[in-house]
N, C-alpha and C positions, 0 to 999 in steps of 0.2 A: 162368351165375352169375359168370363172370369179369367180364362187362361191368358187372354190378351192383356188384361189389366195387370195380372201377375207378372208377365214378361216386362211390361213397362215399369212396374215398381222395382223389379230386380235390376233392370237396366239403370234406373235412377239411383238406386242404392250403390251399385258398382261404380257409377261415375262419381258419386259423392265420396265414396271410399278412396278412389284414386286421387281426387282433389285433396283430401285430408292427408294422404300419404305424401303427395308431392309438396304440399305446404310444410309438412314436418321435415322432409328432406331438405327443402330450400332453407328453412329456418335453421336447421342443424348446420348446414354448410356455412351460412352467414355467421352464426355464432362462432364457429371454428375459425373463420377468417378474421373476425374481430378480435378473438382471443390471441391468435397468432400475431396480429399487428400490435396488440398490447404488449406481448412478450418482447417483440423487436424493440419497441420504444423503451421498455423498462431496461433491457440489456444495453441500449444506447446510453441511458443515464448512468448505468453502472460503469460502462467503459469510460464515459466522460469523467466520472468521479475518480477512477483509477488513473486516468491520464493527468488530471489535476494533481493528484498525490505524487505521481512520478515526476512531474515537472518541479514540484516543490522540493522533493528529495534531491533532484539534480542541482537545483539552486543552492541547497544547503551543502551539498558535496563540493560545488565550486568554491563556495565561501571557505570551507574547511581547507581545501587544497591551497587556496590563496593564503590563508593564515599559516599553514605549515611552511609554505615557501618563504613567507616573510620571517618566520622564526629561524629558518636555515641560513639566512643572510648573516654574515659575520658582524655587521654593525648592530644587529638587533640583540645580540647577546647582552651587552651592557644595559641596553634599554629595558630588556626583560628583567634582568637582575635588579635594576633600580625600581621599576614599577611594581613588579609582582612579588619579589622576594625581599624587598626593602634593604637591599645591599647598597653599599657605597664604597668608593675607592678609599684606601687608607690615607690618612694625612701623613705629613713628614714625621710627626712625633710618635706615631703609632708604629709598633714593630710586631711582626708576627713571628713567633718563635715556635718551632716544632721541637718538642722535647725529645731528647735522645734516650731511647730505651735500651738499657744494657741487658744482654742475655745472661741469664743465670746458667752457669755450667752445671750440668748434672753430675753430681758427685754421689751417686747412690751406691750403697754397699749392698752386695748381694749375699744373701745368707745361704 
């Protein structure tokens, strides 16, 4: 009878060991799937942040191109000179004279 009892105990131990192994494998697979889903969500947030940054940069680029186009317009040159450079058109009494520079002739003596 002791042999029969020993066989039953070893059978019970084998079943218990199989249940523990299957539980461990199932838990490991579950943890892997949860971690994979976490990584997907995290990468989604990173992509969303990059997409937001890209759209903001594109909006800034459009505004700069519009600004450049407005400065290229011929009528904007006097407005820019007046507002940003504090220039003004001359009055009738003001005269702008460019001095004439005479060239000195080289009269060098060689020794």
